[in-house]
N, C-alpha and C positions, 0 to 999 in steps of 0.2 A: 504494500500500500504506500503510495507516494505521500509525503508530508504535505499538509495544508494548514491554513489558518482556521481555527474553530472559534466561532463567536458564541459564547455562552450567554444566554439572555432569556427574558420572559416577556418582551414587548416588541412586536414586529414593527410598530411605528418608529421605534428608536434605532432600528438597525438599517433603515433604508439608505440613509446618506452614506454610511460606512460601506454598505454593499456596493453602491455606485462607484465609490472611490477604489475599492478593491478590484472591481471589474475594469475600471479605467486603467489601473496599473497591471492588469492581467495577472492578478495573484489568485491562486487557488484557495477556495474557502468553503466552509460549510457552517450552517447555523444550527446551534443546539438550543432548542426551546425547552426550558426546564420546568414548565408547569407540571409535567408528568414525565415518566420514563423509568428506566431501570439501569442498574449498574452491577455487572458481574464482577464481584471483588476478586475472583480468582483469575480474571483475564488481565491482559496488558492493554493500556490505552493505545490508540493509533498514534503514529508519529506526527509531529507538527507543533504548532504554537497555539496556545489556548488563551483567549482573551475573555475575561469575565466582565459582563455588563449587567449582572443581577442588581436590581434596584430595591431600596428599602420600601418603596411605595408599591411593590408588587401586589400586596393584598387589596389595593384599591382597584385592581384589574381582575379580581377573583383568582389570583395566583397566590393564595395565602402561604403555601409551603414551599414556594420556589427557592427562597433563600436557604431554608434548611436542607433541601435536596441538593442545592448547589454546594453547600458546605461539604456534603459527603462526596460529591463529584470532585471538588477541588482537592480534598484530602487524598483521594485515589490518584489523581494526576500527580500531585506533589510526592506521593509515596513512590511513584515510578520515575521521579526526576524529570518530568516533562517541563518544557518551557511554558510557564504560566504568567500572564500579565494580570496584575491585580488579583492575587491569589487569596488564600483563606484569611489571612490577616486583613487584607483590604475589605473583604466582605464583612468581617467582624466589625470593622469601623463603620461601614456603610449602614449597618442595621442597629447601631447603638451610638447615640450622641454622647452618652456617658463615657464610653470608651474613647470617643473622639476628644472630648474635653480633657480627660486625664492625660492622654498622650500629647496633646497640644501644649498643655501646661508644662510637661516634662521638657519641652523644647523652648521654654521661655516665651511662649505665645499666649497673649492674654485672651481669656474668654470671659463672657458675662458671668457674674455670680449666679450659680445654679443650685437648686435643691431638687433631688429626685424623690418621687413619692409613688407608692402603690396603694390604691384605695382612696376613695373620695375624702374620707376624714383626714387621711394623711396629706392629701393635697392642700387642704385648709391649713393644717399644721405647718406644711412647708412654706406657704405664703406668709404665715406669721413669723416663721424663723427667718425668712428672707428679709422681712421688715423694711420694705421699700414702698413709697407712695404709689408707684406705678410698676406693674410687672406683667409678664406674659406667661402663658402656659404653652407648651408644645409637647408633642409626642416624642418619646425617646427613639422610636422607630417609625419614621414617617417619610415624607417626600412632598415636594411642591408646596411647602408651607402648611401641610395638613395638621390640623389641631392647634394652629397658632391663634391665640386670642389675647387681646390686650385688656387689662383690668386696672382700675384706679382705686380699688378698695377690696378688702377681703369679703365684704358683704356682697359685692358684685360677683365675685368668684363663687360664693355660696349659691347665689341665685342661678348662675350658669350650671353648676354641678347638679342642682335639683331640677333643672328645666329640660325640655324636650330637645334642645339644641346640643346637649352635651355629646361629645364624640369620645367614645371609649378607645384608648390606645390599643393597638393590636397585641402588644407585648405586656399590657397592663401597667406600663410605667409612664407617668406624666412628669415633665420637667417644669418647675416653677422658676422663672428666670428674670434676672434684672432686665428692665426695659431700657434699651439704648435709643435715645431720641436723636435722630440724625436731622439737623436743620436743613440739609440739602436734599433730603428725601431720596437717598439712593444708597445702594450697597455696591461693593466692588467684588467681582468674582475673578479669581486668579486661576488661569488654566495652565496645567502642567502636562506635558507629554514626554515620555521616556525620562521622567523625573526632572525635566528641565522646564523652566518658565517659558510659556509660549506667548501668552498675551493676557492683559487684564481687560475686563469688560465692565462698564458702568451700567447698573441696572436701576431703572426708575422704580421706586417703591410707593409712589403716591397713590397707586390704585390698589394697594394691598400686598399680601405676602405670597402671591402666586409668582414665583421667581424662576420657574423652569425655562431655560433658554431655547428648548427645542421648538421647531416650527409647530408641532402638534399642541404645544402649550401656550401659543401666542394668544393674547387676550384681545377680544373685540377687533377694532379697526386700527390697532396700533401700527400696523405695517401696510395697510391697504391703500394703494395709490388711487383707487377709483372711488366711485360712489360719493363724490363730493368731499373726500377727506381733506382736512385742513393741511395744506402744504407746510405750514409752520409748526405743526405738531412734532415734538421731539420724539425720536424713536425710543422704545422702552429699553433696548439694548444698544450700547455704543462701545465699540472697542477703543481703548485709550492708546494714544501714541506717546512714545517716550515716557511710559509709566515707570516709576521707580518707587520702591518701598523697602525699608529695612527688614520687613517681614519675609521677603522673598527667600533670603538665605535660610531663615528659620523654617520656612515651609519646606524647602528642599531637604533640609536635615530631617524634618518630621516624616516626610514621604519616604526617604531612604531608609530610615530606621524601621518603618512599618511595611517595607517592601511593596509600596504603592507606586506604580509607574505612571498611571493616568488618573488625574483628579481635577476637580474644580473646588477651590477653597474660597469661602465667602466671608467678608469682613464688613464692619460698619464703623463709622467714626461719629463720636458724640460732639456736642457743642464745644467741649474743652480740648478737642483734638485727640482724645484717647481712642485708640483703635482696638476693636474687639473682634475676634474671629469666632464665628458661631456655627459654621457648618462645613463639613468635608463631604463632597459628593464624588464617590469613586465610579459612578455611572454617568460620567459627564456627557452633556450634549452641547451643541453649538448652534447659535442662531444664524441662519443663512443670510438674512438681510444685513445684519451687523458685519458679517464676514465679507460680504460683497462690497460694502462701503469701504472697508479697511483693506481689502484684497489680502486677507489672511484666512486660511482655511484649515480648521482644526481636524476635520475628518480626513483630509488629504494627508496632513502631517502624520496623523495616527496610522493611516493605511501604509504609508511609507515606513514608519517605525516597525509595524508588524511584518512588513516585507523583509526588512533587514534582519529581524529575528528569525524569520523562516529560512533565509539564506544561511545564517549562522547554524541553524539547526540541521541543515542538510550537509554541512561540511564535516 
């Protein structure tokens, strides 16, 4: 069997751009959709390069156990010393913000003050322990801003927990976190490929916490040039030129220590200039409109990287 690139995933919509780039470069590949399947532990994996794109938000697409199944698959691949991009440690970070924050802090990267809680009563206690006038809740295992709510009092949190709008986290863990108020109403997402900084993208947060950069996640008419759209409307995603940050070196060290080769890392700055890193996405996507404007293409760079690994694997 000839070696090829295996894309491990659970969402067809998020593989299309990479597929096109792999085909453009004439690289052999196969898709492994892990919503269901089987692994013969007595067998040997096929030769090739294995790129993990399992997302923490898989349960929102009725793929509740894809990450757990992927953990087993990655363990099997790593046991046989296959070349794996974003392996088992990366997936562990993807599905646990607790793990993300602890590892980020180990690399001197500041994260918002956070208290983790399991159970509604403990969520209230966590808010009291946090002791801040404004705070947010979020799910420990989520995606696309799922479960993110802003509160200005413990009483408001209590009403939410007792109401019909309450969203139960899939792993049972809710994070109660310091609210970082950004006067500019934007966050910065730092994209890394092969462990190296590729570009930073400015993301407008004025419409809420839906921050997925993929085309399938675009909100409303943010990029629509027709239908009378306002030509002066700023794009939701904008790639920054000549971007510099002291955190980039720390991010690289963090990714290297955790054996993460491909990731998007999000940060936000408060009114005093303090920078907080609050999310690591190892199933990174790229926005086509922003990339066209900047003439920088993440999926093309990613496909080339996977191609280089495949060539090395064949030697």
